[in-house]
NUMIVO-731700 format. One line per 8 residues: for each residue x, y, z of C-alpha. Coordinates in steps of 0.2 Angstrom, whole numbers. Each point is the difference from the previous one (the first is absolute). Layout:
REM residues N
X Y Z  ...
***
This chain:
REM residues 94
1137 152 1094  9 17 -7  18 2 0  8 11 16  10 8 -11  -14 6 -12  -9 4 15  14 10 7
4 8 -20  -20 6 0  1 7 18  16 11 -5  -7 4 -16  -17 7 9  11 10 14  10 7 -16
-16 5 -8  -6 8 18  16 11 -1  11 -9 11  18 2 -5  11 -16 -4  8 3 16  -15 0 10
-5 -16 -9  18 -8 3  -2 5 19  -18 -9 2  8 -15 -9  17 0 12  -11 1 15  -14 -12 -5
-14 13 5  -5 17 -3  -4 13 13  -19 6 1  7 18 -4  10 5 -16  9 14 -8  -8 5 -16
9 13 -13  -8 11 -11  3 -4 -17  2 16 -6  8 15 6  -9 17 6  -8 10 14  -13 -8 11
-16 14 -1  -12 -11 8  -1 -14 14  -14 -11 -3  4 -13 13  9 0 19  12 -11 8  -8 -18 4
-15 4 -11  -6 -15 -10  0 5 -19  -12 -9 -11  10 -8 -17  0 14 -12  -3 15 11  8 16 0
12 5 15  11 13 -9  -2 13 -13  17 0 -6  5 15 -13  16 3 -8  4 18 1  16 2 -10
-11 6 -16  -17 10 2  -10 10 -11  -5 16 4  -13 12 -5  5 18 -1  -6 17 -5  15 7 -9
0 20 -5  3 2 -18  15 9 2  9 -14 11  -5 -15 -12  17 1 -7  7 -4 18  -10 -16 0
8 -17 -7  -8 -19 2  12 -9 12  3 17 10  4 -3 18  -12 9 12
***
């Protein structure tokens, strides 16, 4: 029979790999049970540009829920008049 401590450790590791914070895992261990709903935070910051699910929807493993982009730095393609080229710099705020 498996060691109960090993089972707890493996379950905790699986929850961590699913994206739960250590605080969430600790709360589950303290309460001895998990809620049927869990807050999952994005591993990156950014702006949600598309939403592929609605609240309460079942999500398949590996399925996309949102499209998130970082808009701190963006590439632009622009046409610049020849006499204004000197005004354009890499990294310039627009």
